[in-house]
N, C-alpha and C positions, 0 to 999 in steps of 0.2 A: 537772772540772765534774760536778755531780750529774746523773743521768739521769732525765728525767721518766718517770712511769709512771702507769697507771690504778690507782686504789686505791678499792675498793668496800667499805671497812670499814664495819661496822655497830655501832651502839651500842644496846643494849637491844632488839635484834632488829627495829629499824625501819630502813627504807632511808634512806640519807643521800647527799648529793651527792658526786661524786668529788673527791678532794683535788687531783689534777693532771690536766692534759691532755697527751697526747703530741703533739709537732710533726708536722704533716702532711708536711712536706718538709724536705730539707736543701739549702740554696741552693748553687749552684755559684759560682765566683769571677766568672763572666761567660759570655756566650754566645759560641761560636766565631764569629770574624769581626767581633765588635763590639769597638771600642776600649775599653780600660779607662781610667777616670778616675783621676787621681792625687789627687783631693780626698778627704781623710779618711784617707789612708794614714799609718801610723806611720813613724818614721825608718827602721826596719829594712826595711819593705816598700818605701819609696821608694828606698832604696839598691838593693834587689833589682831594682826596675823600671829603674833606670839601668844596672845591670850587664847586664840583658837586651838593651839596645840598643847595647851595646859600649863604654860608659864604662869606662875603665881603673880597676881597683881603687884605685890610688894617688890617683886624682882624686875618688873618690866622696864623701869627707868634705866637700870644698869644694863640689862640685856639689849634694849633698843640701842643704847649708846655703843655697845660693842659691835653689834651687827651693822649699825649705821656706819661706823668707822671703816669696817672692812669693805662695805659696798662702795662708799662714796669717797674715801680717802685712799684706800689701797687698791680699789678696783678688783676685788676678789671675784673669781669666776667659779669657785667651788667652795662649799662649806668647810671642806677639810683644811683650807688655808687659814681658817680663823683660829689661830693658836691659843688665844686667851678665852675661848669658848669651850665649855666642858664637852667631853666626848658624847655624853648622853643627849645634850641639847643639839649638838651638831647632827646627830643621827635623826633626831626628831625633825629638825629643819630640812634635812635632805629627803626624809620620807614624805614630807608634806609640800615642800616648795622647791623652787629652782632659783638660780641666779642668771637665767637666760636673758640675753639681750635681743632686741629685734635682729632679724637676719639681714646681713648685708648682701643684697641680691647682686648689685653691681657697684663698683667704685670707679669713677672717672677722674683723671688728673689732668688739669688744663696745662697748657704751655706756661702759664704764669704761676703755677703752683696751687691754684684753687682746686679743691677736691669736692666732688659731688657724690653722695651716697644715695642709692635707692634702697630704702629699708622696708622690710616686710614685718609687720607686727604679728603677734600671735593671733590666731583665729578667734573670733568672739561670737560666732553664730553661723547659721546656715548661709547667710548672705555673703559670707567670706569665701564660699566654695572650698572650704577646708584649706584656705591659703593664707588668710590674713590680709588686712589692708596694707597698701603700699604708699609710701610718701617719700619725699626727697628732702635732704638737708645739705647744706654747703658750708665748707670751711674755707675761709679767706685769710691767708697769712699776710702779715704786714711787717714793716721794720720794727715797730714798737708795740704791736698787738696782734692777736689772732682772733678773728671774729667768726663765730658759728651762727649761721642763719638757720633757724629752726622753724618747723611747721607746726600749726595749731589745729589744722583740720585736714581731713582727707578730701581734697578738692577745695572749693572755696564757696562761701555763702554769696559773694558778690559777683558782679558782672562787668567790672571795669573794662572798657573797650580796648585799651592798649595793652592789657595784661594777658599773657598766655594762660596762666593758671586760672584766670577768671572764665576761660572758655570751657572748662570741664565741669562736670556735675559736682555737687556737694554730696559726698557719700555719708560722712558723719563727722562729729567732733572727735578729736583725740582725747584720751584720758590724761590725767596728770602724769601717770607713770610713763605713758607713751611719749609725752613731751620731754620729760626729764631724761628718758633713756636715749634720746638723740645725742645729748651731751655725753652720756656714758659711752656710747658707741664711738663718738669722735675721740674721746680720751683713750679708749682702747686702741683705735687705729693709729693714733699719733704717739702712743707711749707716754701719755700725759698724766698718769697717776703717780702718786708718791712712790719713790723707790724705783720707778721706771726711767725717770729722766736722767740724762748724763750729768755727771758732776762737773763743777767748774770752780776752781780754786778751793777745793775742799767742801763745797756745798752744791746744792741742786740749782740748776738754772730756773728761770721763771717759767710759769705755766705757758703752754703753747696756746690754749684756749683761754683768752682773757676777757672776752666780750661776748655777749649774747644779743642777737637781734631777732625779734619775732617778725621777720619779714619773708618767711618762706610761704608755703602753701597755707591759705586760709586767712580769714579775718579774725584776729585774736579776740576782739571784744565780743564776738558772738560765741565764745567759749571761755567766758571770763572766770567762772568758778575754777575750772581746771588750770587756767593760766595763773591765777593768784597763788594756788597751791604749788604749781611748778616753780614759780619765782621764789617762793619760800624755801623749797628744797635746794634750788640752785645757789641761793645766797646764804645758806646755812654755813656759818664759819667753822663748824666742826665737821663739815662734810665737803661738798663741792666747792664752797668757799669763794664764790664770785661776789663782787660788790654790786649792790643794787644800782649804783650809779654807772655800772658797766652793763646793765641789762636794759635794753631799749625795746619798747613795744610800739609797733607801727599800726595805726588804724586809718581806715579810709574815712572815718568820721562818724562812728556810732556814738553820737552825742550823749545819750542818757547814761552810758557806761563809763565815760571818761573820768568823772569825779571819783567813782568807786575804784577805778584802776589806781589813781593817785593815792587814795586813802589806804587801800588794803595791800597793794603791791609795792607802792613807793618806787616804781620804776621810772626810768626816763621815758618821755613821750615823743613819738614822731607822728606827724600827720601827712598822709598822702594827699597833698593839695592839688597840684597839677594844673590849676586854672584860677583865674582871678575874677571870672564872671560866672554867675549861676547858670546862664544859658549854655556855656561851653562845658562847665563842670557836670551839668546834668547828663551830657553825652559821655564824657570821659569817665566819670565816677557816678553812675546812676543813683547811688545812695544819696547824692546831693539833693535829689528831688524830695527826699524825706527829711533831711537835716541840712538846709542850705548853709552857704558860707558864713552868713552873719551868726547863726546859731553855733556853728562849729568854732568860730574864732572867740565867741563869748565863753565857751567851755574851756578854751585854751587859756584865756586870761585868768580864769578862776581855777586852773589846775593846781591841786594841792602841792605846795613846795616850789612852784615855779619861781625862778629868780635868775639873776645874771649868771649865777654859778650852776644853775640847773635849767638851762635853756631848752626850749622846745625846738625840735628839728622839723622843718617843713620840707617835705620832699617834693620836687618839681621835675617831672620828666620832660625833656626837651624834644618837642615834636615839630618837625619842619613845617613852617607855614600855618601852624595851628595855635600855638601858645607862646611863641618865642620872639615876639616883636619888642622893640624898645618900649612901646606903650604898655605892653604886658609887664615888663620889668618894673616900670615906674608904678603901675597899679599894684603890683605885688608889695612893693615897699610901703605904699600908703595903707594897704590892708593890714599889714602886720605892725603898724605903729603902736607902740606901747606894750608889745608882747616880747619878753626876752626870747630871742629867736636866733637860730642858725638856719640858713636856707641851703639845702643840699640839692644841687643841680645834677640831674641824672641823664646822661645821654641815652636816648631810647635804644633799647636792645632789640633788634629785629627778631621775629619768629615767623615760622611758616604760616602764611595766610593773613598776616597783619596788613591793615590798610595804611599804616603810618610809616613815616621815615624819620630818621634821626636828624636833628638840626645840624647845619654845617658848623664846623668848629669855630669859624670866625664869628658866627651868630651867637654861639654859646659863650664865647669869650666876651663879646659885647654885652650880652645879658648879665653875665657875672660882674662885669665892670660897673654897670649901673647899680646893681644891688650892693656891691662892696662900697662904692662911693657914698651910698646912703647910710653906711655904718653897720651893715650886716655881714657877718662871715658868710661867704658864698662859695664853698669849695665845689669843684666839679668832680663828681665821683668817677674815678678811673674805672672803666668797664673791666670786670674781672670774670674769667670763666666763660666768655662768649662762645669759645670753640666747643664747649661741652654743654651748651644751653644751661649754664649755671648762674647767669647774670640776673640782675633785678628784672622781675616780670617774666622770666623765661621758664620757671619751674612748672613742670607738668608731669605727673606721675606716669610711669610705664603702665600702671593699671589701666589708664584711659586708652592707651594704645592697644592693650590686650582686649579690652572690651570692644573696641572698634573692629578688631579682627574677628572677634566672636560674632558680632552682628553681621559681618560680611559673610561668614561661613553659614550662618543661619539663613541668610537670604539665598545662599546657594544650595540650601537643602540639608546642611549639616547642623546638628544641634550644638548649642554651646557646651553641653556636657562632653561632647567629643573633642572640642577644642581644649578644654581644661584638662581632660585626661591625656591629651597628646603632648602636654608639656609646653615649653616656651621656645623651643628651637626654631 
């Protein structure tokens, strides 16, 4: 995994924003004396958990299969629900572990049906102030699919100037279990586990969560080990059962990790491109100063499994007067020549303090027409969840707001301890 670092590179002797932020903490697996949840674990970690309570090695394959089914197919919330697991083992499991999910701190539902959850993870150390890290994930319902946008970090490594999430600190990476548990929470909330869904013509209707996009908080390729394991759990056909072709990982361009993503996760790839010139992309996506457009596109051409059936999605946020001209559209077409691609045009979603504006709809239509006439699918992403700040680039954990309030109190002579003790009201 690449190591985050501060980079204060300068171009033409003028100060520029840092490329990356360093994580503030490294999370522990759990607090001493606190039971560990089995929800979100990989098969290997679940096997280890069973061995630790005395399950014989020769039995682990069967026992893992049983517990796995109850967690990921049935959505069990208590070990007592596991009817094909012996009474003794259930007692052992309950004594040592839990089936707790992250706590749903708030749920917001947009006018368009989009749901945003603020989730609080189990505390992992003193840095959590006995609260646990908080992240956001979003469910976007559609006519033929339901997409869950998950987070991979608490905060974000990167500093993209148009992205609200990029303005907050990077606290830490999420664990595999914390990533997977976002899907479990969504299925809990939606009644999307086996046996919970309403019947239709004698059988169950299709899943409500059909697609996963790693487009929430964080840069996924700076948490690649956990990401690969999470994709494996989500795509296990004896468990959560998603197709890897319905799991898309979006990156701002961490070039050295792209090949490994394809080889080990076999997920669909999306690139946050947003500009056709290095000078502009340096500003919008400062990581470009480390891995410029030419290197990024070469990695895309060599992405394992890329084909017309497995096209790479290039995300392009439409910023008024910045990157939305006819010349930009034609340059984009030239850049992507030879790469099986879809170009996803994203109307900019405003957020408090942003210096950018969304392109006019007539300009977006014209840009899309140029790209489409060149032979590329160029859908314009319908903004979803704007009224609850759940749209692309708007996610920003309530944790950041709390910390800002804590700093304000400290400046007024009140310690942060008093703030946290006083609750969230």
